[in-house]
C-alpha positions in Angstrom: -144.6 90.1 -74.9 -147.4 89.7 -72.3 -147.8 92.7 -70.0 -148.7 90.3 -67.2 -145.6 88.2 -67.7 -143.5 91.3 -67.7 -145.1 92.7 -64.6 -144.5 89.6 -62.6 -140.9 89.2 -63.8 -140.3 92.9 -62.7 -141.6 92.1 -59.2 -139.6 89.0 -59.0 -136.5 91.0 -60.2 -136.9 93.2 -57.2 -137.3 90.3 -54.7 -134.7 88.0 -56.1 -132.3 90.1 -58.2 -130.2 90.2 -59.8 -130.7 86.5 -60.3 -132.2 85.4 -63.8 -132.2 81.7 -62.7 -134.2 82.4 -59.7 -136.7 84.6 -61.6 -137.2 81.7 -64.1 -137.7 79.1 -61.1 -140.3 81.3 -59.6 -142.1 82.3 -62.7 -142.4 78.5 -63.4 -144.1 78.1 -60.1 -146.7 80.9 -60.8 -150.2 80.6 -62.3 -148.9 82.6 -65.3 -146.6 79.8 -66.5 -147.5 78.8 -70.0 -145.8 76.8 -72.8 -144.5 79.9 -74.4 -142.2 80.4 -71.5 -140.2 77.4 -72.7 -139.2 79.4 -75.7 -135.6 80.6 -74.9 -135.9 83.8 -76.8 -139.3 84.9 -75.2 -138.0 83.9 -71.7 -134.6 85.5 -71.9 -136.1 88.7 -73.5 -138.7 89.1 -70.7 -136.2 88.5 -67.9 -133.7 90.8 -69.5 -136.2 93.6 -69.7 -137.2 93.1 -66.0 -133.6 93.4 -65.0 -132.5 96.2 -67.4 -131.8 99.5 -65.8 -132.8 98.2 -62.4 -130.5 99.2 -59.4 -132.5 98.6 -56.4 -133.1 95.2 -55.0 -134.8 93.8 -51.9 -132.3 93.4 -48.9 -133.7 91.2 -46.2 -133.5 92.9 -42.7 -130.8 91.8 -40.3 -132.3 90.7 -37.1 -131.0 88.8 -34.0 -133.4 86.3 -32.4 -132.9 85.2 -28.9 -134.2 82.2 -27.1 -133.6 80.5 -23.9 -130.1 81.6 -23.1 -129.1 81.8 -26.8 -128.4 84.6 -29.2 -127.8 84.3 -32.9 -124.3 85.6 -33.2 -124.1 85.1 -36.8 -127.0 87.6 -37.5 -125.4 90.1 -35.1 -122.1 90.2 -36.8 -122.8 93.2 -39.0 -124.8 95.1 -36.3 -123.6 98.3 -34.9 -124.9 97.3 -31.6 -127.2 94.5 -30.2 -129.4 97.1 -28.5 -130.3 98.6 -32.0 -131.5 95.2 -33.3 -134.9 93.5 -33.0 -135.2 90.5 -30.6 -137.6 87.7 -31.2 -138.9 85.3 -28.6 -138.6 81.6 -29.7 -141.9 79.7 -30.2 -142.7 77.4 -27.3 -141.1 74.1 -27.3 -143.7 71.4 -27.7 -143.2 68.3 -25.6 -142.1 65.0 -27.0 -145.1 62.8 -27.8 -143.6 59.7 -26.1 -146.7 57.6 -26.7 -146.2 58.0 -30.5 -143.0 56.0 -30.2 -143.0 52.2 -30.7 -144.2 50.6 -27.6 -140.8 48.9 -26.7 -139.2 52.3 -26.7 -141.5 54.3 -24.4 -140.3 53.2 -21.0 -136.6 53.4 -22.1 -137.1 57.0 -23.1 -138.7 58.0 -19.9 -136.3 56.1 -17.7 -133.2 57.3 -19.6 -134.4 60.9 -19.4 -134.7 60.7 -15.6 -131.5 58.8 -15.1 -129.5 61.4 -17.2 -131.4 64.4 -16.0 -132.3 65.5 -19.5 -135.2 66.3 -21.7 -136.9 63.0 -23.1 -136.4 64.5 -26.6 -132.5 64.1 -26.3 -133.0 60.3 -25.9 -136.0 59.7 -28.2 -134.8 61.5 -31.3 -131.5 59.7 -31.7 -133.4 56.5 -30.8 -135.6 57.1 -33.9 -132.4 57.3 -35.9 -131.4 53.9 -34.3 -134.8 52.3 -35.5 -134.3 53.9 -38.9 -130.8 52.4 -39.2 -132.0 49.0 -38.0 -134.5 48.9 -40.9 -131.9 50.4 -43.3 -132.4 49.7 -46.9 -134.1 46.4 -46.2 -137.6 47.8 -46.8 -139.4 50.6 -48.8 -142.9 51.7 -48.1 -145.1 52.0 -51.4 -147.6 54.7 -51.2 -148.8 54.1 -54.7 -147.2 52.6 -57.9 -144.1 54.6 -58.7 -143.8 56.3 -55.3 -141.8 54.6 -52.6 -139.9 56.0 -49.6 -137.2 54.6 -47.5 -136.8 54.6 -43.7 -133.8 57.2 -43.9 -134.0 60.0 -41.4 -131.8 63.1 -40.9 -132.4 64.1 -37.3 -130.7 66.7 -35.1 -131.0 67.7 -31.5 -130.4 71.3 -30.6 -129.2 71.9 -27.1 -126.8 74.0 -25.0 -123.6 72.6 -23.7 -124.2 70.7 -20.4 -127.8 69.7 -21.5 -126.6 66.0 -21.7 -127.2 65.7 -25.5 -123.9 63.6 -25.8 -124.7 61.1 -23.0 -128.2 60.9 -24.3 -127.2 60.1 -27.8 -124.7 57.6 -26.6 -127.2 55.6 -24.6 -129.8 55.8 -27.4 -127.2 54.4 -30.0 -125.6 51.8 -27.7 -127.1 48.8 -29.5 -125.6 50.1 -32.8 -122.1 50.4 -31.5 -122.3 47.1 -29.8 -123.2 45.5 -33.2 -120.3 47.5 -34.9 -117.8 46.1 -32.2 -119.0 42.6 -32.9 -118.6 43.1 -36.7 -115.0 44.3 -36.2 -114.2 41.3 -34.2 -115.6 39.0 -36.8 -113.7 40.9 -39.5 -110.4 40.6 -37.5 -110.8 36.8 -37.2 -111.7 36.4 -40.9 -108.8 38.6 -41.9 -106.4 36.3 -39.9 -107.8 33.3 -41.7 -107.4 35.2 -45.1 -103.8 36.2 -44.5 -103.0 32.5 -43.7 -104.9 31.4 -46.9 -103.0 34.1 -48.8 -99.6 32.8 -47.7 -100.6 29.2 -48.8 -101.8 30.7 -52.1 -98.5 32.5 -52.7 -96.5 29.3 -52.2 -99.0 27.3 -54.4 -98.7 30.1 -57.1 -95.0 29.9 -57.2 -95.1 26.0 -57.5 -97.8 26.2 -60.4 -95.6 28.8 -62.2 -92.6 26.6 -61.9 -94.5 23.7 -63.2 -96.1 25.7 -66.0 -99.6 25.3 -64.5 -102.2 27.9 -64.0 -102.3 29.6 -60.7 -105.0 28.6 -58.2 -107.7 31.2 -57.5 -106.6 33.9 -55.1 -108.5 33.9 -51.8 -111.1 36.8 -51.5 -110.2 39.5 -48.9 -113.0 39.8 -46.3 -114.8 43.2 -46.0 -115.5 44.9 -42.7 -119.3 45.2 -42.4 -120.4 48.5 -41.1 -123.6 49.8 -39.5 -122.3 53.2 -38.4 -119.8 55.9 -39.5 -118.7 59.1 -38.0 -115.7 60.9 -39.4 -115.6 59.8 -43.0 -115.0 61.4 -46.4 -117.6 61.1 -49.1 -115.2 58.9 -51.1 -114.7 56.5 -48.3 -118.4 56.5 -47.5 -119.2 55.5 -51.2 -116.8 52.5 -50.7 -118.6 51.6 -47.5 -122.1 51.9 -49.1 -120.8 49.8 -52.0 -119.8 47.1 -49.4 -122.9 47.4 -47.3 -126.0 47.8 -49.5 -128.2 47.8 -46.4 -126.8 51.3 -45.6 -125.3 52.9 -42.5 -126.0 55.6 -40.0 -123.8 58.6 -39.7 -123.6 59.4 -36.0 -122.3 62.8 -35.4 -121.7 64.3 -32.0 -121.4 67.8 -33.3 -123.2 68.2 -36.5 -121.7 71.6 -37.4 -118.3 70.0 -37.7 -119.9 67.4 -40.2 -121.3 70.2 -42.3 -118.2 72.4 -42.2 -116.0 69.5 -43.2 -117.8 69.0 -46.4 -115.4 69.9 -49.4 -112.6 70.7 -47.0 -110.2 68.5 -48.9 -111.1 69.9 -52.3 -109.3 72.8 -54.0 -110.8 76.0 -52.6 -113.3 74.0 -50.7 -115.3 73.5 -53.9 -116.4 70.0 -54.1 -119.5 67.9 -54.5 -119.8 66.7 -51.0 -123.0 68.6 -50.2 -124.6 67.5 -53.5 -123.8 64.0 -52.5 -125.6 64.2 -49.3 -128.6 66.0 -50.9 -128.9 63.0 -53.2 -128.3 60.5 -50.5 -131.3 62.0 -48.5 -133.5 61.1 -51.6 -131.9 57.7 -52.0 -131.1 58.9 -55.5 -128.1 57.2 -57.4 -124.7 58.8 -56.8 -121.4 58.3 -58.6 -118.2 59.1 -56.8 -114.8 59.4 -58.7 -111.5 59.0 -56.9 -107.9 58.8 -58.1 -107.2 55.4 -56.6 -110.0 53.8 -58.5 -110.0 53.1 -62.2 -113.8 52.5 -62.1 -115.9 55.1 -60.1 -118.2 53.9 -57.3 -121.7 54.0 -58.4 -124.4 53.5 -55.8 -127.8 52.9 -57.3 -129.7 53.3 -53.9 -127.4 54.9 -51.4 -128.9 54.7 -47.9 -127.7 56.7 -45.0 -129.4 58.1 -41.8 -127.9 61.0 -40.0 -128.1 61.6 -36.2 -126.4 64.5 -34.6 -126.5 67.4 -32.2 -125.7 71.1 -32.3 -125.6 74.1 -30.2 -128.1 76.9 -30.7 -125.4 79.6 -31.2 -123.8 77.8 -34.1 -127.1 76.7 -35.9 -126.5 79.2 -38.6 -123.3 77.1 -39.6 -125.7 74.5 -41.3 -126.3 77.0 -43.9 -122.8 78.4 -44.4 -124.2 80.9 -46.9 -125.9 78.4 -49.2 -129.5 77.9 -50.1 -129.4 74.4 -51.4 -132.1 72.8 -49.2 -129.7 71.1 -46.8 -131.2 72.6 -43.7 -134.7 71.8 -45.0 -133.8 68.0 -44.9 -133.4 67.8 -41.2 -136.0 66.9 -38.5 -135.2 69.3 -35.6 -135.7 68.8 -31.9 -135.0 71.9 -29.8 -136.4 71.3 -26.3 -136.3 73.5 -23.3 -133.2 72.8 -21.2 -133.8 70.8 -18.0 -131.6 71.4 -15.1 -132.0 68.6 -12.4 -130.0 67.2 -9.5 -128.4 63.9 -9.9 -130.5 61.0 -8.7 -129.9 57.3 -8.0 -132.3 56.4 -10.9 -131.0 54.1 -13.6 -132.4 52.6 -16.7 -133.9 49.2 -15.8 -132.5 46.1 -17.5 -136.1 45.5 -18.8 -136.3 48.8 -20.7 -132.8 48.2 -22.1 -133.6 44.8 -23.2 -136.8 45.8 -24.8 -135.0 48.3 -27.1 -132.1 45.8 -27.8 -134.6 43.2 -28.8 -136.6 45.6 -31.1 -133.3 46.7 -32.8 -132.3 43.0 -33.3 -135.5 42.1 -34.8 -135.5 45.0 -37.2 -132.0 44.1 -38.3 -133.1 40.6 -39.1 -135.4 41.9 -41.8 -133.5 40.5 -44.7 -133.0 42.3 -48.0 -134.2 40.3 -51.1 -131.9 39.1 -53.8 -132.1 38.9 -57.6 -129.1 37.4 -59.5 -127.0 37.7 -56.4 -127.8 41.5 -56.0 -129.6 42.4 -52.9 -132.6 44.9 -53.1 -135.2 46.3 -50.6 -138.5 44.6 -50.1 -141.7 46.6 -50.5 -144.1 47.2 -47.7 -147.6 48.0 -48.9 -149.8 50.8 -47.4 -153.4 49.8 -46.7 -156.2 51.6 -48.4 -157.2 53.2 -45.0 -153.6 54.1 -44.3 -153.4 55.8 -47.7 -156.6 57.8 -47.2 -155.2 59.0 -44.0 -151.9 59.8 -45.5 -153.5 61.9 -48.3 -155.5 63.9 -45.8 -152.6 64.8 -43.6 -150.4 65.5 -46.7 -153.1 67.8 -47.9 -153.0 69.6 -44.5 -149.3 70.1 -44.7 -149.7 71.6 -48.2 -152.6 74.0 -47.2 -150.6 75.0 -44.1 -147.5 75.9 -46.2 -149.5 78.0 -48.6 -151.5 79.9 -45.9 -151.3 83.6 -45.9 -149.6 83.8 -42.5 -147.1 80.9 -43.1 -143.5 82.0 -42.7 -141.8 81.8 -46.2 -138.5 80.5 -44.8 -140.2 77.4 -43.6 -141.7 76.5 -47.0 -138.7 74.3 -48.0 -138.8 72.3 -44.7 -142.4 71.8 -45.0 -142.0 70.4 -48.6 -140.0 67.5 -47.1 -142.5 66.6 -44.4 -144.7 64.6 -46.8 -141.7 62.3 -47.3 -141.0 62.2 -43.7 -144.5 61.3 -42.9 -144.1 58.1 -45.1 -140.7 57.3 -43.6 -141.8 57.6 -40.0 -144.9 55.6 -40.8 -142.6 52.9 -42.2 -140.4 52.9 -39.1 -143.4 52.8 -36.8 -145.2 50.1 -38.8 -142.2 47.8 -39.0 -141.5 48.2 -35.2 -145.1 47.1 -34.6 -144.8 44.3 -37.0 -141.7 42.7 -35.4 -142.9 43.3 -31.9 -146.2 41.5 -32.6 -145.3 39.2 -35.5 -147.9 40.8 -37.7 -148.2 41.1 -41.5 -145.8 43.6 -43.1 -148.0 46.5 -44.0 -148.4 50.2 -43.0 -151.7 50.6 -41.5 -153.8 53.8 -40.5 -152.7 53.7 -37.0 -149.0 53.8 -38.1 -149.6 57.0 -40.2 -151.5 58.6 -37.5 -148.7 57.9 -35.0 -146.2 59.2 -37.5 -148.2 62.4 -38.0 -148.1 63.2 -34.3 -144.3 62.9 -34.6 -144.3 65.1 -37.6 -146.4 67.7 -35.7 -143.7 67.6 -33.1 -140.8 68.2 -35.6 -143.0 70.9 -37.2 -143.2 72.9 -34.0 -139.4 72.5 -33.3 -138.5 73.5 -36.9 -140.3 76.8 -36.2 -138.0 77.3 -33.0 -134.9 76.5 -35.1 -135.8 78.8 -37.9 -136.6 81.6 -35.6 -133.3 81.1 -33.9 -131.4 81.3 -37.3 -133.3 83.8 -39.2 -135.3 85.9 -36.6 -138.4 87.8 -37.6 -139.3 88.5 -41.2 -140.9 91.7 -42.3 -142.8 90.1 -45.1 -144.2 87.5 -42.7 -145.3 90.2 -40.2 -147.0 92.1 -43.0 -148.7 88.9 -44.1 -150.1 88.4 -40.6 -151.3 92.0 -40.3 -152.9 91.8 -43.7 -154.8 88.7 -42.8 -156.1 90.3 -39.5 -156.9 93.4 -41.5 -158.9 91.5 -44.0 -160.8 89.3 -41.4 -161.9 92.5 -39.7 -163.4 93.7 -43.1 -165.3 90.4 -43.6 -162.6 89.1 -45.9 -162.8 91.8 -48.4 -161.2 95.2 -49.0 -161.0 97.7 -51.9 -159.1 101.0 -52.0 -156.1 102.8 -53.2 -152.6 102.1 -52.4 -152.4 105.1 -50.2 -155.5 104.2 -48.3 -154.1 100.8 -47.6 -150.9 102.2 -46.5 -152.6 104.7 -44.2 -154.9 102.0 -42.7 -151.9 99.7 -41.9 -149.8 102.7 -40.7 -152.4 103.4 -38.1 -152.0 99.9 -36.8 -148.2 100.4 -36.4 -147.7 97.2 -38.4 -144.1 95.8 -38.1 -142.4 95.5 -41.4 -144.6 98.0 -43.2 -142.7 99.2 -46.3 -141.8 103.0 -46.6 -144.4 104.0 -49.2 -147.8 103.0 -50.8 -146.0 101.8 -54.0 -143.6 99.5 -52.1 -146.4 98.2 -49.9 -148.3 97.2 -53.0 -145.2 95.4 -54.4 -144.9 93.5 -51.1 -148.6 92.6 -51.0 -148.3 91.2 -54.5 -145.2 89.2 -53.5 -147.2 87.7 -50.5 -150.0 86.9 -52.8 -147.6 85.3 -55.2 -146.4 82.8 -52.7 -149.7 82.1 -51.1 -153.1 81.3 -52.7 -154.8 82.3 -49.3 -155.3 85.9 -50.7 -156.6 87.2 -54.0 -155.2 90.4 -55.4 -156.8 92.2 -58.3 -156.4 95.6 -59.8 -159.3 97.8 -60.7 -160.6 101.3 -61.0 -162.8 103.6 -58.8 -163.6 106.5 -60.9 -160.3 107.8 -62.1 -158.1 106.2 -59.3 -156.5 102.9 -59.4 -157.7 100.6 -56.7 -156.5 97.3 -55.2 -159.0 94.7 -54.4 -158.0 92.2 -51.7 -160.1 89.2 -50.7 -159.6 86.0 -48.6 -161.1 82.8 -50.0 -164.4 81.8 -48.6 -163.9 79.7 -45.5 -160.3 81.0 -45.0 -157.0 79.2 -45.6 -154.7 78.6 -42.6 -155.0 80.6 -39.4 -153.8 83.8 -37.9 -150.9 83.7 -35.3 -147.8 85.6 -34.3 -144.8 85.2 -36.5 -142.7 82.3 -35.6 -145.6 80.6 -33.7 -147.8 77.9 -35.0 -151.5 78.3 -34.6 -152.8 75.9 -37.2 -156.5 75.4 -37.9 -155.9 71.7 -37.5 -153.1 70.1 -35.5 -152.4 66.4 -35.3 -150.2 67.0 -32.3 -153.3 67.1 -30.2 -153.1 63.4 -30.2 -149.8 63.4 -28.2 -151.4 61.7 -25.1 -153.8 59.5 -27.1 -153.7 55.7 -26.9 -152.2 54.3 -30.2 -153.7 51.0 -29.9 -157.1 52.1 -31.5 -156.6 54.3 -34.4 -160.2 55.7 -34.1 -159.2 57.5 -30.9 -156.5 59.4 -32.8 -158.7 60.0 -35.8 -161.2 61.7 -33.5 -158.5 64.2 -32.5 -157.7 65.2 -36.1 -160.1 67.4 -38.0 -159.6 68.4 -41.5 -161.0 70.9 -44.0 -160.5 70.8 -47.7 -158.0 73.3 -49.1 -159.6 76.3 -50.7 -157.8 78.4 -53.2 -158.4 81.5 -55.3 -156.9 82.7 -58.5 -154.3 85.5 -58.5 -154.3 88.4 -60.9 -151.0 90.1 -61.3 -151.0 93.8 -61.3 -148.8 96.4 -62.7 -146.3 98.4 -60.7 -148.1 101.0 -58.5 -147.2 104.7 -57.9 -148.2 106.5 -54.8 -151.8 107.9 -55.3 
């Protein structure tokens, strides 16, 4: 059995335990992973030894973050008193980059925000959901062979009661509901004709039976076409998607109710609703069984966008004690509240008409057919757009693996690459139908999408700070980065010397002993390639060697605040007519990584 493998598993046991599956998952993501780990006997023996006799495991600190008039009640539930808890200021809310939206939408967002007396974000974010739903499953963007992304978005606005989030969503999604009303009228008319045809068929069938002749074909019952759903079970939604291959949008006024309703009709609340939605986000095939159907509903490419809102105080309900990645799949908007007096301003007819026309043009993008079965068309990405996409995606990956990056945001960041592609598709197709151009994703579309991603990144930080508060490991990582930079990127010493040096700085989150500090430093290094950790000797004393990679990875900032080395959101006010202007605002450096050596458990020395 490898000593290095055993040492890493022992550390993982402390941080994840007792959870053998999580240890296995994290080990596979480490640089120690080799083919021998696939041997069940070796893997199970190593994990078992790591857990054997261990009684102490890491317990995350309970903290209560506060923001603008909001406190996280869920985290405070087990507190003796609020005064004894740590409070965290939320990161600043980045303003919405209105100029990154399709041209037809910009005036509407500005005028609607003034008319309603709300932040522009509350209109723009559901409006992105509207455009996403208009495209639906009619088109996929192909980044390269074997990799395609749809236009599906899961977006949520976080706002206090009275911040006009419901009226804003209503005005943004108005074209959608108008279409749904028209589809309902058409269905009712078709159903009346069907019922009349059914009566004639019944009479003809009886005559045919009396004459010993075969019955005429039964008339086909019409299907209600849908573009939007709200309160619907997974079983019913599967039927709707089966009947509407283009897909639908799930418009939720209160997103927490949508999440909490999952599995409520199953025995003990144990069902597969959340799994269904996780797969829908990826447009992965789903199979839904129900008692009323002999044949299960199988949806090869389920397509649903989700638009909703939620109050800051109940954000934690999105998790409901699970870590299945549901919260990571949302794009969050958490603007500062705006309290304004009522005005006589209204949204102009021209602004409303521009959005309505854009929506209708996107809806008219037809799905292709093969043997009577509809399927999405493929929109290519130009070579220049692909090069820009690769650079921005590399930035996201580098940022997520930076030493100072909050670990709780890693899952959300892993979805941003897909969202960069999806937003690029929405922006590109909006441009295409506005100007009647060739269907392709261009560099300017990717750059505009990157600005929107930058906005959602900043707001994800606010949301996760609201839900989770400060993290002692993140605080230690920031302090460690500052400490190493002050020592020219290198430091060598005993565990006690490192402990004393950080104690003098009154580092928040510093463990209670040198041995525990080293364990936490190793854990930080294990999740970030931005610091190299090696063991060694200085005379008869064990020493720890810490080193930042040359050139540095990521940047230093306070926990919960984004201070990236590069930030595409600087392009917020840029003109999107010329992609070169945006390119000039985005600087990039190649990711630099360093190997990690796993060191054995340390004692205080």
